LORO-919794 format. One record per residue: residue in three letters; x negated, y negated, z negated of N, C-alpha, C in turn. Coordinates in pm, whole numbers, plus 32768, in hexadecimal, padded with zeros to 4 digits. Example, Ala and Ser with C-alpha at 12.3 -4.5 7.8 and 13.67 -1.06 7.14 Angstrom:
<pts>
PT   aa  n.c1  n.c2  n.c3  ca.c1  ca.c2  ca.c3  c.c1  c.c2  c.c3
PT  ALA  7AD9  8239  7CF4   7B32   81C2   7CF4  7AD8  814A  7CF4
PT  SER  7AFB  80E1  7D3C   7AA9   806A   7D36  7AF6  7FFD  7CED
</pts>
This chain:
<pts>
PT   aa  n.c1  n.c2  n.c3  ca.c1  ca.c2  ca.c3  c.c1  c.c2  c.c3
PT  MET  7FAD  8078  8000   8000   8000   8000  7FA9  7F82  8000
PT  ALA  7F43  7F84  7FAA   7EE9   7F10   7FA2  7EA0  7EFB  8024
PT  ASN  7E74  7F6C  8062   7E2C   7F62   80E2  7E86  7F28  814E
PT  THR  7F04  7F53  814E   7F63   7F1E   81B0  7F7A  7E89  819D
PT  PHE  7F86  7E61  8120   7F98   7DD2   8101  7F1F  7D80  812D
PT  THR  7EA8  7DB7  8110   7E2C   7D70   8136  7E21  7D62  81CD
PT  ARG  7E41  7DCF  8215   7E3B   7DC9   82A7  7E9F  7D63  82DD
PT  GLY  7F14  7D5B  829C   7F78   7CFA   82C5  7F48  7C6B  82B3
PT  ILE  7F04  7C52  8243   7ECD   7BCC   8229  7E66  7BA7  8292
PT  PHE  7E0A  7C05  82B1   7DA2   7BE9   8315  7DE0  7BD3  839E
PT  SER  7E46  7C25  83BF   7E88   7C16   8440  7ECD  7B8F  844C
PT  PHE  7F0F  7B67  83DF   7F51   7AE4   83DE  7EEB  7A74  83EC
PT  GLY  7E79  7A83  83A9   7E11   7A1D   83B1  7DDC  7A0F  843F
PT  ARG  7DC9  7A81  8485   7D99   7A7D   8510  7DFE  7A36  8569
PT  GLU  7E7E  7A53  8553   7EE5   7A14   85A4  7EE7  797D  858E
PT  VAL  7ED8  7953  8512   7ED5   78C3   84F4  7E5E  7881  8539
PT  ARG  7DE9  78C3  8533   7D72   788B   8573  7D84  7883  860A
PT  GLN  7DC1  78E9  8645   7DD7   78E9   86D5  7E36  7879  86FE
PT  ILE  7E9F  7865  86AF   7EFD   77F8   86CC  7EB8  7771  86C0
PT  ALA  7E67  7761  8656   7E1E   76E3   8642  7DBE  76C9  86B5
PT  ARG  7D79  7732  86E1   7D1B   7724   874F  7D64  76FE  87D0
PT  PHE  7DD6  773D  87E8   7E25   771F   885F  7E51  768D  885E
PT  CYS  7E7F  765D  87EA   7EAB   75D2   87DF  7E36  7571  87F2
PT  MET  7DC2  7592  87BA   7D4C   753D   87CA  7D22  7536  885B
PT  ARG  7D22  75A9  889E   7CFD   75AA   892C  7D5B  7551  897C
PT  GLY  7DDD  755D  8960   7E3D   750C   89A8  7E28  7478  898F
PT  ALA  7E09  7455  8913   7DF3   73C9   88F0  7D76  7393  8936
PT  VAL  7D0C  73E2  893A   7C90   73B7   897D  7CA8  73A5  8A12
PT  ILE  7CF0  7400  8A4F   7D0A   73F8   8ADE  7D5B  737C  8B00
PT  LEU  7DC6  7364  8AB5   7E18   72EE   8ACD  7DC9  726D  8AB7
PT  THR  7D76  726B  8A4E   7D26   71F4   8A32  7CC1  71DA  8AA1
PT  ALA  7C7E  7246  8ACF   7C1B   7237   8B39  7C5B  7204  8BB9
PT  LYS  7CD1  7237  8BD9   7D16   720C   8C53  7D44  717C  8C47
PT  PHE  7D72  7155  8BCD   7DA1   70CB   8BBA  7D2D  7068  8BC2
PT  ILE  7CC0  7087  8B7C   7C4F   702A   8B78  7C0D  701D  8C01
PT  SER  7BFC  708E  8C45   7BB6   708A   8CC6  7C11  705A  8D36
PT  GLY  7C95  706F  8D27   7CF1   704C   8D93  7CCB  7092  8E14
PT  ALA  7C94  7109  8E06   7C54   714B   8E78  7CB9  7185  8EDA
PT  SER  7C9C  716F  8F59   7CDF   71B8   8FC3  7C84  722B  8FEB
PT  VAL  7CBD  729B  900E   7C6E   7312   902D  7C86  733D  90BD
PT  ARG  7C1A  735E  9101   7C26   738E   918B  7BCB  7406  919F
PT  TRP  7BFF  746B  91E2   7BB1   74E1   9206  7B9C  74DE  929D
PT  VAL  7B21  74D3  92C9   7AFF   74C9   9357  7AC5  754E  9387
PT  ASP  7B0F  7592  93DE   7AE2   7614   9414  7ABC  7674  93A4
PT  CYS  7B08  766E  9339   7AEF   76C2   92C4  7B6F  76C9  9273
PT  GLN  7B86  773B  9233   7BFD   774C   91E1  7BD4  7775  9154
PT  PRO  7C22  774C  90EE   7C04   7779   9066  7C25  780D  9057
PT  GLU  7BC0  785F  904A   7BD4   78EF   9042  7B8B  792A  8FC9
PT  ILE  7BBC  799D  8F9C   7B7A   79E2   8F2D  7B0C  7A3C  8F68
PT  CYS  7A9B  7A03  8F7E   7A25   7A4E   8FA8  79AE  7A07  8F6A
PT  GLN  793D  7A4C  8F60   78CA   7A0E   8F20  7890  799F  8F76
PT  ARG  7885  792C  8F39   7852   78B8   8F80  77F4  7867  8F24
PT  ILE  779E  781D  8F65   7750   77B6   8F21  777E  7732  8F5C
PT  TYR  77CA  76E6  8F0D   77F4   7661   8F38  7782  7600  8F16
PT  PHE  774D  75BA  8F7A   76DF   755D   8F60  7706  74D1  8F8F
PT  ALA  76EB  746E  8F3A   771E   73E7   8F53  76B7  737D  8F33
PT  ASN  76D1  7304  8F66   7683   728F   8F3C  76AA  726C  8EAE
PT  HIS  7652  7224  8E68   7665   7211   8DD8  764E  717F  8DB1
PT  THR  76B7  713E  8D7B   76A9   70B3   8D52  76E5  7096  8CC9
PT  SER  7729  70F9  8C8C   776F   70DF   8C0E  7775  715D  8BBA
PT  HIS  777B  714D  8B36   778E   71BF   8ADD  7816  7202  8AF4
PT  LEU  7873  71BA  8B30   78F7   71F2   8B49  78FD  724B  8BC5
PT  ASP  7895  7249  8C17   7896   7292   8C97  78C0  7325  8C88
PT  PRO  787D  7372  8C31   78A1   7400   8C29  7931  7416  8BFA
PT  ILE  7960  73C3  8B9B   79E7   73D2   8B67  7A4E  73B4  8BD4
PT  VAL  7A33  734E  8C25   7A91   7329   8C8F  7A97  7397  8CF9
PT  ILE  7A25  73CC  8D23   7A25   7438   8D86  7A73  74B0  8D51
PT  TRP  7A56  74D7  8CD7   7A99   7549   8C98  7B2F  7532  8C90
PT  SER  7B57  74BA  8C6D   7BE5   749A   8C5D  7C30  749A  8CE2
PT  MET  7BEA  7480  8D50   7C2B   7479   8DD2  7C3D  7502  8E14
PT  LEU  7C03  7568  8DD9   7C13   75EF   8E0F  7C9A  7628  8DE5
PT  PRO  7CD9  767A  8E39   7D54   76BE   8E0F  7D39  7714  8D94
PT  GLU  7DA0  772D  8D45   7D8E   7771   8CC6  7D4A  77F9  8CD4
PT  ASN  7D73  7849  8D37   7D39   78CF   8D45  7CA6  78C9  8D6B
PT  VAL  7C7E  7861  8DB4   7BF1   784F   8DD7  7BA5  7815  8D61
PT  ARG  7BE4  77B8  8D1C   7BA7   7777   8CA8  7B83  77DC  8C3C
PT  ASP  7BD8  783F  8C29   7BBF   78A3   8BC1  7B42  78F6  8BDC
PT  LYS  7B16  78FA  8C5A   7AA1   7948   8C80  7A2A  78EE  8CA4
PT  THR  7A31  7870  8C7A   79C6   7812   8C9C  798C  77D6  8C1C
PT  ARG  790A  77DE  8C0D   78C6   77AC   8B97  7873  7731  8BBA
PT  LEU  7871  76D4  8B5E   781F   765D   8B6F  7792  7677  8B3B
PT  VAL  7733  7630  8B72   76A8   7638   8B46  7683  75B1  8B0C
PT  ALA  764D  75B0  8A94   7632   7531   8A52  75B5  753A  89FB
PT  ALA  757F  74C6  89DC   7508   74BE   8987  752F  74D8  88F6
PT  LYS  74EA  7535  88B7   750B   755C   882E  74F9  74E9  87CD
PT  ASP  7491  7497  87E0   7477   742B   8781  74E6  73C3  8780
PT  TYR  752B  73B1  87F4   7597   734F   87FA  761A  738B  87C8
PT  TRP  763D  7403  87F9   76BF   743D   87DB  76C2  7487  8756
PT  SER  7653  748B  870E   7651   74C4   8687  764D  7457  861D
PT  ALA  764B  73DA  864A   7642   7369   85ED  76CE  733C  85C3
PT  GLY  76F7  7368  854E   7779   733C   851B  77E5  73A5  8530
PT  PRO  7847  73A8  84D4   78AF   740F   84D9  7909  7405  8553
PT  ILE  7923  738D  8586   797C   737E   85FA  793B  73B9  8677
PT  ARG  78BD  7398  868D   7877   73CD   8702  7869  7464  86FA
PT  ARG  784C  7498  8683   7840   7529   8672  78C5  756E  868E
PT  ALA  7932  7532  8660   79B7   756B   8677  79D8  756B  870C
PT  LEU  79B4  74FF  8751   79CD   74F8   87E1  797B  755F  882C
PT  ALA  78FD  7572  8803   78A8   75D5   8844  78E4  7661  8835
PT  ARG  7918  7680  87C0   795A   7703   87AC  79D9  770C  8800
PT  LEU  7A21  769E  880A   7A9D   769D   8857  7A83  76BB  88EA
PT  PHE  7A16  7686  891E   79F3   769B   89AA  79A6  771D  89C2
PT  ASN  798A  7765  8954   7936   77DC   895E  78B3  77B8  89A4
PT  ALA  787C  7746  897C   7808   770E   89C1  7789  775F  89A8
PT  VAL  7732  775D  8A0B   76AC   7796   89FD  7650  7723  89D5
PT  LEU  761C  7728  895B   75C8   76BC   8929  7534  76DE  893E
PT  ILE  74EE  7685  8981   7461   769A   899F  740C  7649  893E
PT  ASP  73B3  768D  88F8   7358   764A   889B  72DE  761B  88EB
PT  ARG  72DE  759B  890D   7273   7565   8962  71EE  755A  891B
PT  ARG  71EE  756A  8897   7171   755A   884B  7129  75DE  8836
PT  HIS  716A  764D  8857   712C   76D0   8841  7135  7725  88BF
PT  ILE  7100  76EE  892B   70FF   7735   89AA  7076  7775  89BE
PT  SER  7078  77F4  89E5   6FFB   783C   89FC  7009  788F  8A7C
PT  ILE  6F9D  78D0  8AA3   6FA0   7922   8B1C  7005  7993  8B10
PT  LYS  7012  79C9  8A96   706F   7A38   8A82  70FC  7A08  8A5E
PT  ASN  7107  7987  8A42   7188   7951   8A18  71A8  78D5  8A6A
PT  THR  71B8  78EA  8AED   71D3   787A   8B47  7269  7863  8B53
PT  PRO  7291  77E7  8B72   7321   77CC   8B86  735F  7825  8BF1
PT  VAL  7313  7842  8C5A   7348   7896   8CC6  7370  791F  8C92
PT  MET  7319  795F  8C44   7336   79E3   8C10  73A9  79DF  8BAC
PT  ILE  73AE  7975  8B5B   741B   7967   8AFA  74A0  795A  8B42
PT  LEU  74A5  7906  8BA9   7521   78F0   8BF2  7551  796E  8C39
PT  LEU  74F7  79B3  8C7A   751D   7A2D   8CC1  754F  7A97  8C60
PT  GLU  7510  7A9F  8BEC   753C   7AFF   8B88  75C6  7ADC  8B53
PT  GLU  75DE  7A5A  8B3A   765F   7A2E   8B06  76CE  7A3B  8B6F
PT  MET  76AB  7A2F  8BED   770E   7A3F   8C57  773A  7AD1  8C64
PT  GLY  76DA  7B2C  8C53   76FA   7BB9   8C64  7733  7BD2  8CEE
PT  ASN  779D  7C22  8CF4   77DF   7C3E   8D73  786C  7C04  8D78
PT  ASP  788A  7BAA  8D1B   7913   7B78   8D10  7921  7AE1  8D1A
PT  TYR  78C1  7A98  8CE3   78D4   7A08   8CD2  7891  79B4  8D3F
PT  SER  78D1  7942  8D5B   7894   78D9   8DAC  785D  786F  8D4C
PT  ILE  780A  7815  8D7F   77D3   77AA   8D2C  77D5  7726  8D79
PT  VAL  77CA  76B9  8D2E   77BF   7633   8D67  7737  75FA  8D40
PT  ILE  76E7  75D3  8DA4   7662   759F   8D87  764B  751A  8DD0
PT  PHE  75E1  74D4  8DA7   75BD   7453   8DE2  7528  7458  8E06
PT  PRO  750A  747A  8E83   747E   7493   8EAA  7420  741B  8EA2
PT  GLU  7456  73A2  8E93   73FD   732E   8E86  73AD  7336  8E04
PT  GLY  73E2  737E  8DA3   739A   738E   8D25  73B2  731F  8CC1
PT  GLY  73F7  72B7  8CE9   7415   7247   8C90  747B  71ED  8CD4
PT  ARG  74AB  718A  8C8B   7510   7131   8CC2  74D2  70C5  8D1A
PT  GLY  7514  70AD  8D8C   74E9   7043   8DE5  753A  6FC5  8DCD
PT  ASN  7529  6F62  8E26   756E   6EE2   8E16  75EF  6ED9  8E65
PT  GLY  7612  6F44  8EAB   768D   6F46   8EF9  767E  6F0D  8F84
PT  GLU  760D  6ECD  8FA1   75F9   6E91   9024  75B1  6EEF  9084
PT  GLN  7566  6F4C  904E   751F   6FAD   90A2  7517  7031  9058
PT  ILE  74F9  709A  90A5   74E9   711E   9069  7454  713F  9069
PT  ASN  741D  7158  8FF5   738F   7175   8FE9  736D  71FE  9023
PT  GLU  72ED  7215  9039   72C1   7296   906E  72E7  7306  900C
PT  PHE  7307  737B  9043   7331   73EB   8FF0  72B9  7436  8FB7
PT  LYS  72CA  7463  8F3C   7265   74B7   8EFB  7270  7546  8F32
PT  SER  720E  7597  8F14   7202   761A   8F55  7259  7689  8F19
PT  GLY  729B  766F  8EA7   72E8   76D7   8E64  734F  771A  8EBC
PT  ILE  7399  76CA  8F0A   7402   7702   8F5F  73C7  775D  8FCB
PT  TYR  734E  773D  8FF5   730B   7792   905A  72EC  781C  9021
PT  TYR  72B4  7820  8FA9   7290   78A1   8F6E  730C  78F3  8F48
PT  MET  7377  78B0  8F22   73F3   78F7   8F07  742B  7935  8F87
PT  ALA  7425  78E8  8FF3   7457   791A   9073  7403  798F  90A5
PT  LYS  7381  798A  908C   732B   79F8   90B7  734A  7A79  906C
PT  LYS  7365  7A6D  8FEB   737F   7AE3   8F9A  740D  7B17  8FAD
PT  ARG  746A  7AC0  8FCF   74F5   7AEA   8FE4  7527  7AB0  9068
PT  PRO  74F1  7AE0  90DA   7513   7AA4   915C  75A3  7AB6  9186
PT  GLU  75EC  7B12  9144   7677   7B2A   9169  76D8  7AC4  912E
PT  ILE  76AC  7A78  90CB   7703   7A18   9088  7718  799D  90E0
PT  GLU  7795  796F  90E8   77B3   78F7   9134  7780  787B  90EC
PT  LEU  7742  7822  9137   7713   77A2   9102  776F  7736  9139
PT  VAL  77BE  76FA  90E1   7823   769A   910D  77FA  760C  90E6
PT  PRO  77DF  75B6  914B   77BA   752B   912C  7833  74DB  90FB
PT  VAL  7819  747F  90A0   7883   7429   9069  7850  739A  9066
PT  TYR  789F  733F  909B   7879   72B2   9096  78D5  7268  9035
PT  LEU  7898  7221  8FD6   78E1   71D0   8F75  78CF  713D  8F97
PT  ASP  793E  70F9  8FA7   793A   706D   8FCF  7972  7015  8F60
PT  ASN  7925  6FAF  8F37   794F   6F49   8ED7  794B  6F76  8E46
PT  MET  7915  6FEC  8E2B   7910   701C   8DA1  78B1  6FC9  8D4C
PT  ASN  784B  6F8E  8D89   77EA   6F40   8D3D  7827  6EC4  8CFD
PT  ARG  7898  6E95  8D31   78D8   6E1D   8CFA  7936  6E3F  8C87
PT  ILE  795A  6EC1  8C79   79B7   6EE9   8C0E  796F  6EF3  8B88
PT  LEU  78F9  6F2E  8B8A   78A9   6F37   8B10  7818  6F1A  8B34
PT  PRO  77F5  6E99  8B46   776D   6E74   8B6C  7707  6E9C  8B03
PT  ARG  768B  6EA7  8B2E   761E   6EC7   8AD1  761C  6E62  8A5E
PT  GLY  7616  6E96  89E3   7610   6E41   896E  7697  6E1F  8932
PT  MET  7703  6E40  8978   7789   6E24   8945  77BD  6E9C  88F6
PT  VAL  7811  6E82  8893   7849   6EEC   883F  78D8  6F0D  8868
PT  LEU  7929  6EA5  8880   79B5   6EBA   88A4  79C8  6EAE  893B
PT  PRO  7A14  6F0B  8978   7A2B   6F05   8A08  7A8D  6E98  8A2E
PT  VAL  7A7F  6E65  8AA8   7AD9   6E00   8ADE  7B29  6E41  8B50
PT  PRO  7BAD  6E49  8B46   7BFD   6E88   8BB0  7BE3  6E49  8C38
PT  MET  7BCB  6E9B  8C9C   7BB1   6E6E   8D24  7BF0  6ED2  8D85
PT  LEU  7BED  6EAF  8E04   7C15   6F0D   8E6D  7B98  6F4B  8EA7
PT  SER  7B95  6FCE  8EB2   7B20   7013   8EE7  7B4D  7082  8F44
PT  ARG  7AEB  70C3  8F81   7B08   7132   8FDD  7AB0  71A9  8FBC
PT  VAL  7AE9  7220  8FCF   7A9D   729C   8FC5  7AB4  72E7  9048
PT  VAL  7A48  72FB  9093   7A55   733C   9115  7A04  73BD  9115
PT  PHE  7A48  742D  912B   7A07   74AF   9135  79F0  74CE  91C8
PT  GLY  7976  74F9  91EA   7954   7513   9275  7948  75A7  9296
PT  PRO  792C  75C5  9314   791F   7651   933F  78A7  7695  92FF
PT  PRO  78B5  7712  92D7   7846   7759   9295  77D1  7770  92F4
PT  ILE  775A  7776  92BB   76E2   7797   9307  769A  7808  92C0
PT  TRP  763E  7847  9308   75EC   78B2   92D0  755C  789B  92FA
PT  ILE  74FF  78D2  92AF   7473   78C9   92D7  745B  7924  934E
PT  GLU  740C  78F6  93AB   73EE   7943   9423  7370  7996  940F
PT  ARG  736A  7A05  9455   72F5   7A5D   9449  7276  7A12  946F
PT  GLY  7215  7A12  9417   7195   79D2   9432  7197  793B  9427
PT  GLU  7205  7900  93F8   720E   786E   93EF  71B2  783A  937F
PT  ARG  7163  77D8  93A1   7104   77A1   9341  714C  7746  92DD
PT  LYS  710D  7739  9269   714C   76F0   91FB  716E  7660  9223
PT  GLU  710F  761A  9260   7125   758D   9281  7199  757D  92E3
PT  ALA  71A1  75D5  9345   720B   75CE   93A9  7293  75ED  9369
PT  PHE  7295  764F  930F   7312   7675   92CE  7345  7605  9274
PT  LEU  72EC  75C9  9225   7316   755D   91CB  7348  74E4  921A
PT  LYS  7308  74C9  928B   7334   745B   92E0  73BE  7477  9319
PT  ARG  73D5  74F4  9342   7457   751A   937A  74C5  7511  9311
PT  CYS  74A7  7538  9295   750A   752E   9229  752D  749C  920D
PT  ARG  74C7  7449  9207   74DE   73BA   91EC  7531  737C  925B
PT  GLU  7511  739F  92D7   755C   7369   9349  75EC  7399  9349
PT  ALA  7603  7414  9317   768B   744A   9311  76E1  73F5  92B3
PT  VAL  76A5  73C3  9247   76EE   736C   91EA  7703  72E2  922A
PT  LEU  769A  72AF  9268   76A2   722A   92A6  770D  7223  9314
PT  LYS  771E  7290  935E   777F   7292   93CB  780F  727E  9399
PT  LEU  7826  72A3  931C   78AC   729A   92E4  78D0  720B  92BC
PT  LYS  786F  71B2  92BD   7886   7128   9292  78EE  70E4  92E8
PT  ASP  78F1  7103  9368   794C   70C0   93C5  79C9  7112  93E4
PT  CYS  79DE  717E  9397   7A53   71D3   93B1  7AD0  719D  936A
</pts>
């Protein structure tokens, strides 16, 4: 009898946590859509449940949240954000959001040959999850897209079957500019482009240039 009662309490607790998490996710999604005022467009690409690496230009801390929020629910559930551990572990609100997004947190201060971000991301993706990354490696000013770092190249080499989907974010830098704490509601755009794959024998420099150009092409879509 006691065991049954205890199991009932634990089951009830799990249900309460699931409901709370569902409500939090909904609140975050609505807030992100309201603040960003984002319109979404899929160009020669459809939101599908398959393993993908969404890669985008980066100008705001809100970028990953906005991309995640614009995905359909069934795709969103299988998509994980990638974020810096030192930023998203600072404070209870950021930690709660990181758990909510099932984020992959990268510790930039303890990177080694055996513990590279590429290996961590591929391991966390497994055979089920997609991820959202920003190959520039840091936030830009919104006026240009910086050269891409090599991480996306090595991920593509190790998992050449995964779709690489370019994403262009427009006007996000004005919603939460560098150094600002509170976001300013604006109108922005999120444009998803056609997937690409690494080609056999493609050199790193050529591949990174092609990825960057794939994002740039979406600017005028």
